[in-house]
Every structure is written in structure tokens, then in C-alpha cells.
C-alpha positions in Angstrom: -16.5 -15.1 23.4 -19.3 -11.6 22.4 -20.7 -13.3 19.3 -18.1 -12.0 16.7 -15.9 -13.5 14.2 -12.4 -14.3 15.5 -10.9 -12.8 12.5 -13.3 -10.3 11.3 -14.5 -7.9 14.5 -17.1 -6.6 12.6 -18.8 -9.1 11.5 -21.4 -11.4 13.6 -20.8 -14.7 14.5 -22.7 -17.0 12.1 -21.6 -20.7 13.7 -18.7 -22.3 15.7 -15.3 -24.4 14.5 -16.5 -28.3 15.2 -12.9 -28.7 16.1 -11.5 -25.7 17.8 -14.6 -24.1 18.9 -14.1 -20.5 17.6 -17.0 -18.2 16.6 -16.3 -17.3 13.4 -18.2 -15.2 10.4 -20.1 -17.0 7.3 -16.6 -16.4 5.1 -14.6 -18.1 7.7 -16.4 -21.6 7.8 -15.9 -24.3 5.4 -19.1 -26.9 5.3 -16.9 -29.9 3.9 -19.6 -32.6 5.0 -22.6 -30.6 3.8 -24.9 -27.9 5.6 -26.3 -30.8 7.8 -23.0 -31.3 9.8 -21.1 -28.8 12.0 -18.6 -26.4 9.8 -15.0 -26.2 10.0 -13.1 -23.0 10.5 -10.9 -22.5 7.3 -7.5 -23.3 9.7 -8.9 -26.6 10.7 -10.2 -27.4 7.5 -6.7 -27.4 6.3 -5.8 -29.5 8.8 -8.4 -32.1 8.5 -8.3 -32.5 4.8 -4.2 -33.2 5.6 -3.1 -30.4 3.3 -0.9 -28.5 6.5 -0.4 -30.1 9.2 0.4 -27.1 11.5 -2.5 -25.1 10.0 -4.7 -26.3 12.7 -5.6 -23.3 15.4 -5.5 -24.1 19.2 -8.5 -25.2 20.6 -10.7 -22.1 22.5 -12.9 -24.4 24.2 -12.5 -27.8 25.9 -14.1 -30.6 23.7 -17.1 -31.1 26.0 -18.3 -27.2 25.7 -17.8 -27.5 21.8 -19.7 -30.5 21.9 -23.1 -28.8 23.8 -22.6 -25.7 21.8 -23.2 -27.6 18.4 -25.8 -29.2 20.1 -27.6 -25.9 21.3 -26.7 -24.6 17.5 -28.5 -28.0 16.0 -31.6 -26.9 18.5 -31.8 -23.7 17.3 -31.8 -24.2 13.7 -34.5 -26.8 13.6 -36.6 -24.6 15.9 -36.2 -21.9 13.4 -36.9 -24.3 10.3 -39.7 -25.4 12.5 -41.5 -21.6 13.0 -40.0 -20.5 9.3 -38.5 -17.6 10.7 -36.1 -15.5 7.9 -32.4 -15.2 8.2 -32.3 -11.4 9.8 -34.6 -13.4 12.8 -38.1 -12.0 11.6 -40.8 -14.4 11.6 -43.5 -14.8 8.8 -46.2 -13.7 10.8 -44.9 -10.4 11.7 -44.1 -9.7 7.9 -46.2 -6.4 6.1 -48.0 -8.2 3.3 -46.9 -8.2 -0.5 -48.5 -5.6 -3.0 -48.1 -6.4 -6.6 -48.4 -4.4 -9.1 -48.1 -6.1 -12.8 -47.9 -3.5 -16.0 -48.8 -4.0 -19.4 -46.8 -3.3 -21.9 -46.1 -3.5 -25.7 -42.7 -4.1 -27.7 -43.0 -2.3 -31.3 -41.5 -3.7 -34.4 -38.8 0.0 -34.3 -37.9 -0.5 -30.5 -40.2 1.6 -29.3 -42.9 1.0 -26.0 -46.1 1.5 -25.3 -47.0 1.8 -21.9 -50.6 0.2 -21.0 -52.4 0.7 -17.9 -51.3 -0.5 -14.2 -53.3 -3.5 -12.5 -52.6 -3.7 -8.7 -53.4 -7.0 -6.9 -53.2 -7.8 -3.8 
């Protein structure tokens, strides 16, 4: 449990599987009940859907630990939504101010472009 995907060792872990408790990246997760519910890994999703009964992975953690980790994950998601943080962990209060630059130009009938003055707003 080092914060890396069980299948893609160079990818960071996104969430844990609700069935086996393994840590997986975004590419390995299936949100079969929407993003509000814990995801399945691909193997457990195939087994849960009845496509392949032998596809389910061996349980990595006991069910009690899986439920505890899912509860902690839900709390972290709610806290992130309240704090309005970006996915990369940056808080909006720490974000640099945005500088908008507007350009005025005209496209002529022959396809040429007349560039106007640059106006800056902040």
C-alpha cells in the first residue's frame, strides 16, 4: 500500500476498489454506480456484472479495513469539495491572479487579417 496503482506501478493511486481493496489509478477504475459510489477495479467489475465469475481478484484487505478506507476517502472528497481545491491539491486561495489579454482583429474579404491594438484587463 504505497500509493501506487497495483497494475501500473508508475501511476499514482486514485482510489481503492470497493470489492478487493486494491489501490488503482483512474484508468483501472470502473464507476458502475456513478462517481458518488466507490468504484470497482476492472476485474471486480467484470465479476460483479456476471461477465466472468473467475475474473474477481483475491481480496487484498479485510472487509472492515476496506470500509474504513472508503469512509476516509469519502471524507477527503467532501473536504476537498468544501475547500474548493483543484485535483492537484492546490487551494484556490493560493492561486495566482489571472491576467486576461484581449486582441482585436478584423478578417477581410480576401482572407487577410488586420491586427488591432492589444488591450489588457485584470
